[in-house]
N, C-alpha and C positions, 0 to 999 in steps of 0.2 A: 341758409338752413335755421342758424342759431340764433332763434328769434325768442326765446324764451328766458327773459330778463330777471326771473328770480334766482334767489344766491343758490351758490352751490352747499350742500347741507352735508356736513365733515360730524361724523363722531371724534370725541376725544376725550382724553382723560382730565376728570375735574383739576385736578391739581396743575395742571399745564395753564390752564386761564388763569392762576393767582390764588385760588380759592385754597384756603386752610384745611384742607380734609385728610391731608397724609396721617402716617401713623403717630409720627413727632406734634403734630397739630400743625405742621408747616405748610409749604406750596411749593412748587417747581413751575413758577411762572416765567414762560416762553415768549418773551418781546416779539422775536418774527412772525409767532403766531397769532398773537393776537394784536399786533401793530400791524405787520404789513400782509400776511396771507388776509386776516381777519378784516381786510375792508373787501373784499370777494367771495367771502363764505360766510356761512352760518352754523354755528358750533352745536350741537348737542352733548351736551358733558354728561359722561358717566363714570361715576366712582364706584367700582365692585364691592369695597370692600366696606365702604359706609351705606350704600346700596342695601347691602345683602344684611345690615344688622349691626355691623361691628361700631363702637365708639369712635371719638375723637375726644386725646390721644388715644394710643390702642397698642396692644403688644405686636412687635413685629412678627410678619410671617415670614417662612419658606418653604421651598417645594422637597418633598422629603420620598425618596421611594423611588420606584420606577418611572424613569424619565418621559416614558410614553405615557404613562398614566398615574401622573405623582399624586400624593394628598398634598394639603396646604394646612401645616402647623402651626402654630404659634413657637416662637424660636426659643422661649425659655420654659414655659410651662407643659409644652407640646399639646395643646386643645387641639382638635383636628376641625376644619370647618371647611373640609371638602364637599360635604353633602349640601350642607348651606350656602355657599358659593355655587354649586354647581344648579341648585333649584332655583336660587333668585335668576341664576343667569338665564336658565332656560325660557321664565318669564320675558326678562328683560331684551332677550333676543326677538322675541315675541313682537313685542312691543316696536320694537327698532325697526320692524317689516314696514312699518306706516312712515317713518320717518324719510323712506328714500334717499338713503344714506349715499353718497357719492366717492366714500372714503374715511377712513378712519385712523387717529393718531394713537397710537400708545405711549405711556409711559414707559421708557425704557428700564430694564432690571427687575421689574416688579416682579412678584409671585402671582399677581390676581391678572397687569395688564402688560407684563412684558411680550413682545411679539416674539422675541428669539435672543439665544444665547442668557437665557436668564440660571442664576445659579440652582444649581439640584444636589440634595445630599443624597446620595443613596444609602442604603440601611449600612453598607462597610463599605470602607475606601473612603479616598477622596470628593470633596465636591466638585461639579462638572458645569462649566457653564453651554448647556445642550440644551435648557429647558424652555418651554414656553407659559405664559403665564394660564391659570386655569381660566379666568373670563376671556383673555386675548386668543385661545387656541380656540374655545368654543365659538368664537364673532367667527374665527377664519372659516373655519369647519360649516358652518352655516351662513355665512356669505363668499363664497370662492371667488365670487368675480370682482367683486369690493376691491380696490387699493387700501393697503394698510402699509403704515410706516411708524416708526417711533421716533421722538423728536429730535435724540441726540444724532441717528443717522439722516435727518433733514439738514443738520450743520455742513453735510458734505453739499459741495454745488452740483454733483452731478446727480445725484441721488434726490436731492431736492427739486431738480428740475422732472425727472423722470416720474416721481409722485406728483406734482402738480400736472403736467400732460396727461395725465391718465384720469386724475380727477374730473379735469374741463372736458377730455374726449367721452367719460363716461356720462357725464348729465347731457351731452349731446346725442347720445345713443338713447338714452334714455326717453329724449324728446321726440326721436325717430319711434320708437316702439308704442309711444301714449298717441301722437298724432299723425302717424302715416307707416301704419304698419304692414306695409304690402312691398313685393318682388320690386316694384319702382320706387319706393320710399330708401331698401336697402342699397338698390343701384345708386341712388344720390349719394347718399352717406359714403357707400365705399370709393365712389368717384373724387369726392373733396376731401378723403383721409388717404388716398394713395400714396402720395409722397411721406406723409408722415410714417403711414405703416414700413417704406419702405428705408426711410432710416431707421427703423428699427431692427429691422429683420427682412431681408430679401427672400428668405424660405417661407416664413410666414405670410407675406406680399403674393407671392406666386400661389399659395394653399387660398387664402383668400380669394382671389380673383377665381380661381378656378370654379370654389363655393360660388360665388355671385355666378358667374357665366353659366351654370348648372340650374339656376335656382328653379326654375319651372317646374324640372323634374324633384324637386323635393320639398314634401308637406311645410308650410308656411311656419308651423311653428318649430319642427327643426330645423328649419334653416336659419332663422332667426338667434335659438340657441345655440345653434353650431358654430355660428357666425360669432356670435358676442365670446364664446369661451376663446374663440384663435384670436381673436382681436385682441382681449385683453391678454392673453399672453404674450402676443407680440408685444405689445407698447412696454410689459416687464421686461423684455429684454434692454439693456440700455445700448443709446446709439453709440457712436464712436466717430471721432475726425475721418476716416477713413469712410464710412457710409454717410455720413452728411457731405462730405465730400463728393460723392457719387452722386448725391441726392443734387445738390447745387449744379452740378455739371449737367445734369440730365435737365435741370430747368433753363439752366443758359442755353440750350439746346432750342427752344420755343422763340429766342430770339437771333437766330442766325442769320435772319433775312434784314434786322433792324440794325444792329450793331455794327459798328465800324470794326476794321483790324484791330486799331487801336485801343477801342472797347472791348472788346474780345480779350485781347491780350493781357489788358488793365485787371479784368473778371476773373480771369485764369489763376494768375499771380495773387489775388484778393485770396482765392479758393486756395492755393498751395500755400499760402503763408496761412489761416488757417489749419489746413492740415498738419502741418509742424508745429502747432502749437503757440504761434508767434503774435495773433490775434485773436478774440473771441469770434464766435460764430456769430452774433450779431453783427457783425461787418458784413461779410458776404452776403447776409439777410438781407439787411438794408438796403444794401447796393441792387440787389434783384429786385425786392419790393419797388425800390424806385423805377427800375424798368418795366415791372408791371403795371403800374398805375402810368407811367409814360406811354406807354405803346398800348394798353387795355387788352391787356394778354387774357383773353377768358377763362382759359383753363386754368392757370396759376393765380388768378385774383380769386378763386373759390377755395384754393388750396390750404389745408389749417395749418400744414408743415411751417407756411411763410408767418402764421399768427397763432400758433396754440394755445396762448394763454398771454393775459394783460402784460403791456412792455413793461408797466410799473412795475412787476416783480423781479426785473432784471436778470430773469433766468438764463438768460444766452450770454450773460456779461462777462463770465468766469473764460478763465485760459486754461 
């Protein structure tokens, strides 16, 4: 299915690429993003403050007022940039539609680009870390299906794996939508992603299966829109050792006739060691991939659960 070899496009806060665009004339270069992940993606840099007309360096900004609809003010002089930022963002979001982004990485704590927990200052009382940057919020409202994260949260191995898994899946989904937007194309996509979905949410797995099974009764546009929304909601739910162990045992069932009693016992022990947080997920997955190749198991060889992203990213190597 994954025949499109073009890089995944990700929006990103410009300062994370090492460009000196911050209010103090500096940057926040993140070497994982540029060095490791950067090998597999193409970045579309966005700096809301510079692009909307503010200089470098400039007076710092903060969110002020209603947490749901704050104003963007300079910290010392109180100059209001809310309208200027929103007017620019409206046009920038329309331009970004043509980029076919599969994700966006925001700069944490930024009053323009912070995804969540940005410090906001009510008209009275103490500041609270409950805000979202003006541009970040507009982006998330405009592109509700596109995975978003902050560079700080991506230092967490589980959040990093979850985000990257979602962007690779969205790219494959986009490919189906552009090349094979039919009920058959949807069935094929769902079939090869079944175990991946199950590892995230058994509930969504059942619901998505029902949607696909009743696909002939649903208008194609509605069918694809409904499936896409539920798919991305499912993948946003983090996997757990228990859910992964369930999927691994399910996969093991495809070799009940090929494996000896000793091999089955060994694999069960490896799965249990993973479930007990003694070894990383890559270990049982590698063993199962070995059996998939050895016995040429047709169903599992197509399952993206066993290869959701490049192994070079080492996303399943943490305990």
